[in-house]
C-alpha positions in Angstrom: -277.4 66.7 -124.6 -279.3 68.5 -127.1 -282.4 69.0 -127.0 -282.6 67.9 -130.5 -280.4 66.2 -132.5 -279.1 68.6 -134.8 -277.9 68.1 -138.5 -274.5 70.0 -139.1 -272.5 70.9 -142.3 -269.2 72.4 -141.2 -265.9 73.3 -142.9 -262.7 73.2 -141.8 -260.0 74.9 -144.1 -256.7 73.8 -141.8 -256.8 70.4 -143.0 -253.5 69.1 -142.2 -254.8 66.2 -144.3 -252.7 65.2 -147.2 -255.2 64.6 -149.2 -256.4 68.3 -148.7 -253.0 69.3 -149.2 -253.7 68.2 -152.9 -256.6 69.1 -153.4 -255.9 72.5 -152.7 -252.7 72.5 -154.9 -254.9 73.1 -157.6 -255.7 76.4 -156.7 -259.5 76.2 -158.4 -261.2 79.0 -158.2 -264.5 77.8 -156.4 -265.7 75.5 -154.5 -267.4 73.2 -156.9 -264.2 72.9 -159.5 -263.2 69.6 -158.0 -264.6 67.9 -155.3 -263.0 64.6 -153.4 -266.2 62.6 -151.9 -264.0 60.1 -149.1 -266.6 56.6 -149.3 -264.3 54.4 -147.1 -261.1 55.4 -145.0 -258.8 52.6 -144.1 -255.6 52.1 -141.5 -253.2 50.3 -141.1 -252.0 49.3 -137.2 -248.7 49.0 -138.1 -247.0 52.1 -140.4 -248.5 55.2 -140.0 -250.4 55.3 -143.4 -253.9 56.0 -144.3 -255.9 54.2 -147.1 -258.6 56.1 -149.2 -261.1 55.1 -151.3 -262.7 58.2 -153.2 -264.8 59.2 -155.4 -263.1 62.6 -157.9 -266.0 64.7 -159.7 -264.2 67.4 -162.0 -262.7 68.6 -165.2 -261.2 65.4 -166.0 -257.8 67.9 -166.8 -258.1 69.0 -162.7 -258.8 64.9 -161.9 -255.4 64.1 -164.0 -253.5 67.0 -162.0 -254.8 65.2 -158.7 -253.3 62.3 -159.3 -249.9 64.3 -159.5 -250.3 66.1 -157.4 -251.1 62.5 -154.4 -248.0 60.9 -155.9 -245.9 63.7 -155.6 -247.0 63.8 -152.2 -245.7 60.7 -151.6 -249.0 58.6 -152.6 -250.4 55.7 -154.5 -252.9 56.1 -157.2 -255.4 53.4 -158.4 -257.9 53.8 -160.4 -260.7 52.0 -160.1 -263.8 53.1 -161.9 -263.7 56.4 -164.1 -266.3 58.1 -166.5 -266.0 61.5 -168.3 -267.3 63.0 -164.7 -265.8 61.1 -162.1 -263.7 58.3 -161.0 -263.0 56.7 -158.6 -259.8 55.7 -156.3 -258.0 54.2 -154.3 -255.2 56.3 -152.3 -252.3 55.2 -150.4 -250.9 57.4 -148.2 -247.2 57.2 -146.4 -247.2 59.0 -143.8 -250.6 60.4 -142.7 -250.8 63.0 -139.8 -253.2 61.4 -138.2 -251.7 57.9 -137.4 -248.5 57.8 -134.7 -247.1 54.6 -133.3 -249.7 52.0 -134.6 -252.6 54.1 -133.8 -255.4 56.6 -135.2 -255.5 60.7 -133.2 -257.7 60.6 -131.2 -260.3 63.0 -132.7 -259.2 63.1 -136.4 -262.2 64.9 -138.4 -262.1 62.4 -141.5 -261.3 58.4 -140.5 -262.7 58.7 -136.9 -265.5 61.3 -135.5 -265.8 62.7 -132.0 -267.8 61.4 -128.8 -271.4 62.7 -129.6 -270.5 62.9 -133.3 -271.5 61.3 -136.5 -270.1 61.3 -140.0 -272.2 61.0 -142.2 -270.3 62.5 -145.6 -266.5 63.8 -146.2 -266.1 66.2 -149.2 -262.6 67.8 -150.2 -262.7 70.5 -151.9 -260.0 73.2 -153.3 -261.8 75.7 -150.6 -261.6 73.0 -147.6 -262.9 69.7 -145.6 -266.6 69.7 -145.8 -268.6 67.3 -143.3 -271.4 66.5 -143.1 -272.1 65.2 -138.7 -275.6 64.3 -137.2 -274.7 66.1 -133.9 -276.2 64.4 -130.6 -275.0 66.4 -127.6 -273.8 70.0 -127.0 -269.9 68.6 -126.2 -270.0 67.5 -130.2 -270.3 71.6 -131.1 -267.5 71.8 -128.8 -265.1 69.6 -130.8 -266.0 70.7 -133.9 -265.2 73.8 -132.8 -262.1 72.9 -131.2 -261.3 71.2 -134.7 -261.7 74.6 -136.5 -264.1 73.3 -138.2 -266.9 76.4 -139.3 -271.1 75.8 -139.1 -272.2 76.3 -142.7 -275.8 75.1 -142.0 -277.0 73.7 -139.3 -281.3 72.3 -138.4 -282.8 69.8 -137.1 -283.0 66.5 -137.5 -286.7 66.0 -137.6 -286.4 68.9 -140.6 -285.0 66.8 -143.3 -287.4 64.1 -144.2 -285.8 61.0 -146.6 -286.9 58.2 -144.4 -290.1 57.1 -147.5 -293.2 55.3 -145.6 -293.7 51.8 -146.4 -295.8 52.3 -149.2 -293.5 54.6 -151.0 -290.6 52.2 -150.6 -293.2 49.0 -152.1 -294.1 51.4 -154.7 -290.7 53.0 -155.8 -288.7 48.9 -155.4 -291.6 47.4 -157.8 -291.9 50.0 -160.8 -287.4 49.9 -160.9 -287.8 46.0 -160.7 -290.7 46.0 -163.8 -288.3 48.5 -165.7 -290.2 51.8 -165.2 -287.2 53.4 -164.2 -284.8 51.7 -167.4 -284.3 54.0 -170.9 -287.1 53.0 -173.1 -289.1 52.4 -169.4 -289.8 48.1 -170.3 -293.8 49.2 -168.4 -295.9 52.1 -168.7 -297.4 53.9 -165.6 -300.6 52.7 -166.4 -299.9 49.0 -166.7 -298.0 49.1 -162.9 -300.9 51.2 -161.3 -303.6 48.3 -163.0 -301.0 45.2 -162.1 -301.6 46.7 -158.1 -304.8 47.3 -158.3 -304.5 51.3 -157.6 -305.2 54.4 -160.1 -302.7 55.8 -162.2 -302.6 59.2 -160.4 -302.8 57.2 -156.6 -299.3 55.5 -157.9 -297.9 58.9 -159.5 -298.4 60.5 -156.4 -296.4 57.8 -154.5 -293.8 57.2 -156.9 -293.2 61.5 -157.2 -292.9 61.4 -153.6 -291.0 58.5 -152.9 -288.5 60.0 -156.3 -288.3 63.5 -154.2 -287.3 61.8 -151.1 -284.3 60.2 -152.4 -283.1 63.0 -154.7 -283.0 64.9 -152.0 -280.9 62.3 -149.4 -278.8 62.1 -152.9 -278.1 65.6 -152.6 -277.0 66.3 -149.6 -275.7 63.0 -149.0 -272.8 62.8 -151.6 -273.5 66.6 -153.3 -273.6 68.6 -150.2 -270.5 71.0 -152.1 -273.1 72.9 -154.2 -275.6 73.4 -151.2 -272.5 75.4 -149.2 -272.3 77.0 -152.8 -275.8 77.9 -152.6 -275.3 79.2 -148.9 -272.4 81.3 -149.2 -273.8 83.1 -152.3 -276.8 83.9 -151.6 -278.4 82.8 -154.5 -276.2 83.1 -157.0 -275.2 80.2 -157.8 -278.3 79.1 -158.8 -277.9 81.3 -161.7 -274.1 79.6 -162.1 -276.2 76.3 -162.6 -278.5 77.8 -165.1 -275.5 78.8 -167.1 -273.4 75.4 -166.8 -276.5 73.5 -167.8 -278.2 75.9 -170.6 -276.5 75.5 -173.9 -274.5 78.8 -174.4 -272.7 77.5 -171.0 -271.7 74.0 -172.3 -268.2 74.6 -171.4 -267.0 70.6 -170.5 -268.2 68.6 -168.1 -268.2 69.9 -164.6 -268.9 68.1 -161.4 -272.4 65.9 -160.2 -275.0 65.6 -161.8 -276.4 68.9 -161.2 -279.5 70.3 -161.6 -282.4 72.8 -161.7 -283.5 73.1 -157.4 -284.0 69.4 -156.3 -287.1 69.2 -153.3 -288.4 72.0 -151.6 -286.7 70.7 -148.7 -283.3 70.9 -149.8 -283.8 74.8 -151.8 -285.7 75.5 -148.3 -282.3 73.9 -145.9 -279.9 75.8 -148.1 -282.0 78.8 -147.8 -281.9 79.1 -144.1 
């Protein structure tokens, strides 16, 4: 057992997964050019098939090319939802190397994590498959290494404070239900504070702290490829984000709703 459970981000660039093969075939130049987040993975026990529910973020032309690559590899594609930036798919691969004789191979990092590991997120990029794990045992760390994973970021689980306090949670939900987060807003912060018998400054601090934790959880869980890009580029990725967000850098949609550095916890972890 580990003295303290870890949150570990690791990359595997040699996965035989057909989804990774399809993404890698795009030949995109940077790890965030296109990103495929696995939402759900199912297997058919009677067939060597895998069903993947994914959200694809990136340039629309790359997303269309990904559809072609999946079909070229013998997979089927069903588009469920789409906007200019993200598309949600159901993909079925009839030949999955992790499914043999109607059974899931032990240790498949995409479909079933080994003992001692909890898979929090999986993102497939042209540079490799990025995993976020909670690791509870030393054996789990050894299994990651045996699977060919390269750890790029790790820290104690208690350093990642994303759980809201009771008051933060209640304040956030109440503000949401009352229309504070609609556009345009249905109620002002002052009106909310009066209804709750709080000062405006007290409610504002409750909501700011809650929002910071929600944003940090979203970036870490939904968009971890950005964190890895920051770590690998040693700060250069911040300048790339600034360029994309500025008026002179708008060249079309890119993956994720990127923003300037998020809560301090995210920035600090990325610099670790």
